[in-house]
C-alpha positions as CSV (number, residue, x, y, z in Angstrom):
1,X,136.6,105.2,33.0
2,X,136.1,107.0,35.9
3,X,138.6,109.4,37.0
4,X,140.7,108.2,40.4
5,X,142.2,110.3,42.8
6,X,146.1,110.4,43.1
7,X,146.0,111.9,46.9
8,X,149.2,113.5,46.0
9,X,151.4,110.3,45.9
10,X,152.5,107.9,43.9
11,X,150.7,104.7,42.9
12,X,152.6,102.5,45.4
13,X,152.3,104.4,48.3
14,X,148.8,105.4,47.8
15,X,147.8,101.4,47.5
16,X,149.6,100.9,50.7
17,X,148.0,104.1,52.3
18,X,144.7,102.6,51.4
19,X,145.5,99.0,52.5
20,X,146.2,100.4,55.4
21,X,143.4,102.7,56.1
22,X,140.5,99.9,54.9
23,X,142.4,97.7,57.5
24,X,141.8,99.7,60.3
25,X,138.5,100.5,59.4
26,X,137.9,96.7,59.7
27,X,139.4,96.5,62.6
28,X,137.9,99.4,64.5
29,X,134.9,100.0,62.6
30,X,135.0,103.7,62.5
31,X,138.2,106.3,61.1
32,X,138.8,110.2,60.9
33,X,140.3,111.5,57.7
34,X,140.0,113.7,55.2
35,X,136.9,113.7,52.8
36,X,139.0,112.8,49.7
37,X,140.7,109.9,51.2
38,X,137.5,108.5,52.9
39,X,135.6,108.6,49.4
40,X,138.6,106.2,48.2
41,X,138.2,104.2,51.3
42,X,134.7,103.9,51.4
43,X,135.1,102.4,47.2
44,X,138.0,99.8,48.6
45,X,135.8,98.5,51.9
46,X,132.8,97.9,50.0
47,X,134.5,95.9,47.1
48,X,136.4,94.1,49.5
49,X,132.7,93.4,51.7
50,X,131.1,92.1,48.6
51,X,134.0,89.6,48.0
52,X,133.4,88.6,51.2
53,X,130.1,87.8,51.2
54,X,131.1,84.6,49.5
55,X,133.3,81.8,52.0
56,X,135.6,80.4,49.2
57,X,139.0,80.1,49.0
58,X,139.6,82.3,45.9
59,X,137.9,84.8,47.5
60,X,139.5,84.5,51.2
61,X,142.7,84.8,48.8
62,X,141.4,87.9,46.7
63,X,140.9,89.4,50.5
64,X,144.1,88.5,52.1
65,X,146.0,90.2,49.4
66,X,144.4,93.3,50.1
67,X,143.9,93.5,53.6
68,X,147.4,93.7,55.6
69,X,146.7,91.4,59.0
70,X,144.9,88.0,58.9
71,X,142.9,88.4,61.6
72,X,140.9,91.6,60.0
73,X,140.7,88.9,57.4
74,X,139.1,86.2,59.7
75,X,136.9,88.8,61.2
76,X,135.4,90.4,57.9
77,X,134.6,86.6,56.6
78,X,133.0,86.0,60.2
79,X,131.5,89.0,61.8
80,X,131.5,91.6,58.6
81,X,130.3,90.3,55.9
82,X,127.5,88.0,57.2
83,X,125.9,91.2,58.5
84,X,125.3,92.9,55.2
85,X,124.4,89.3,53.3
86,X,120.8,90.9,52.4
87,X,122.4,94.5,51.1
88,X,123.8,95.3,47.7
89,X,125.9,98.0,48.7
90,X,126.0,101.2,51.0
91,X,128.0,99.4,53.7
92,X,129.8,102.7,54.8
93,X,128.8,105.9,55.7
94,X,130.6,108.9,55.4
95,X,129.9,112.4,57.8
96,X,131.7,115.3,57.1
97,X,132.5,117.0,60.4
98,X,134.4,120.6,58.8
99,X,137.6,121.8,58.4
100,X,140.7,120.7,60.1
101,X,142.8,123.5,61.6
102,X,146.1,123.2,60.2
103,X,145.4,123.6,56.7
104,X,141.6,124.0,56.2
105,X,141.3,120.0,54.8
106,X,137.8,119.0,55.0
107,X,137.6,116.2,57.4
108,X,135.4,113.3,57.2
109,X,134.5,110.1,59.6
110,X,133.9,107.0,57.8
111,X,131.9,104.2,59.7
112,X,130.8,100.9,59.1
113,X,127.1,101.0,59.1
């Protein structure tokens, strides 16, 4: 079983943060965050896109249970997932942008391809 990053938070707080970041990524197409968070967001976003490739009621309910905005869920099923219909993964790109000025945390940009 792979190890998970705790990101210095309790499970419920961590999942809420990841849900919000994945929603924001689908809404805007790109976010800037720390490298560790970007890796977790990438993993969850790719799972949501894979589920959204097949448009049925069960998959819509699964995505709505994770994504926090109904308009973003609609966008995911109508615009984002059909764009990746012929790909088997690799829907996001993480680009390192160097250390943050305040605490030298490694920063990254995560974007949809």
